[in-house]
C-alpha positions as CSV (number, residue, x, y, z in Angstrom):
1,M,98.6,73.6,113.7
2,K,97.3,77.1,112.8
3,V,98.5,78.6,116.1
4,F,102.0,77.3,115.4
5,D,101.9,79.0,111.9
6,V,100.7,82.3,113.3
7,M,103.4,82.2,116.0
8,N,106.0,81.3,113.5
9,S,105.0,84.2,111.2
10,L,105.1,86.6,114.2
11,I,108.6,85.4,115.2
12,L,109.8,85.8,111.6
13,A,108.2,89.2,111.4
14,S,109.9,90.4,114.7
15,S,113.3,89.2,113.5
16,G,113.0,91.0,110.2
17,E,112.6,88.0,108.0
18,G,109.5,88.0,105.8
19,V,108.4,91.6,106.8
20,L,108.6,92.8,103.3
21,N,106.9,89.8,101.7
22,P,103.3,91.3,102.1
23,I,104.5,94.6,100.8
24,Y,106.1,93.1,97.7
25,A,103.0,90.9,97.2
26,G,100.9,94.0,97.2
27,I,103.2,95.7,94.7
28,T,103.0,92.7,92.5
29,L,99.3,92.6,92.7
30,I,98.6,96.3,92.3
31,G,101.6,97.4,90.2
32,P,100.2,96.6,86.7
33,Y,96.8,98.1,87.5
34,A,98.5,101.3,88.8
35,L,100.6,101.5,85.7
36,S,97.4,101.1,83.6
37,V,95.5,103.8,85.6
38,V,98.4,106.2,85.3
39,A,98.7,105.6,81.6
40,A,94.9,106.1,81.0
41,L,94.7,109.2,83.1
42,S,97.8,110.6,81.4
43,I,96.2,110.0,78.0
44,F,93.1,111.9,78.9
45,Y,94.9,114.8,80.5
46,G,97.4,114.9,77.6
47,V,94.5,115.2,75.1
48,F,92.9,118.0,77.3
49,L,96.2,119.9,77.3
50,A,96.7,119.4,73.5
51,V,93.2,120.7,72.9
52,R,93.9,123.7,75.1
53,Y,97.1,124.3,73.2
54,A,95.2,124.1,69.9
55,K,92.5,126.5,71.0
56,S,95.0,129.1,72.2
57,Q,94.3,132.5,70.7
58,S,97.4,134.6,71.5
59,E,101.1,133.8,71.4
60,D,101.3,134.2,75.2
61,E,98.6,131.6,75.8
62,R,100.1,129.3,73.2
63,A,103.6,129.5,74.8
64,N,102.1,128.9,78.3
65,A,100.1,125.9,77.0
66,Q,103.1,124.5,75.2
67,K,105.2,124.8,78.4
68,T,102.5,123.1,80.4
69,L,102.2,120.3,77.8
70,I,106.0,119.7,77.7
71,N,106.2,119.6,81.6
72,F,103.3,117.2,81.7
73,L,104.9,114.8,79.2
74,I,108.2,114.9,81.1
75,G,106.4,114.2,84.4
76,V,104.4,111.3,83.0
77,A,107.5,109.8,81.5
78,V,109.3,110.0,84.9
79,V,106.4,108.5,86.8
80,I,106.0,105.6,84.4
81,V,109.7,104.9,84.4
82,L,109.7,104.9,88.2
83,V,106.8,102.5,88.4
84,V,108.4,100.2,85.9
85,V,111.7,100.3,87.8
86,L,109.8,99.6,91.1
87,L,108.1,96.6,89.5
88,A,111.4,95.4,88.0
89,I,113.5,95.5,91.2
90,R,110.9,94.4,93.8
91,G,112.1,90.8,93.8
92,P,115.9,91.3,94.0
93,L,115.5,94.1,96.5
94,G,113.4,92.0,98.7
95,D,115.9,89.2,98.6
96,Y,118.7,91.6,99.4
97,I,116.9,93.1,102.3
98,N,115.8,89.7,103.7
99,S,119.3,88.3,103.5
């Protein structure tokens, strides 16, 4: 019975059906953890950049630190939005590709 299941899964994988199921299962499993890790690291690095901005002595250092902080916040927002979109469309996209 197990040999038949293995052969059936290989036939389905070679025909394109079910190829993405393990990928989407992995995204479903790892996605929330990845989002949490990105958020936690972003908070720590954001605090570091804010402290560096607060400690800036000259106007040039302050302007540079401010640009770095703004670019960091924009980058984090884009990454978080992309991860959330990936988690949101994984099911319908898999159905569309498998059909």
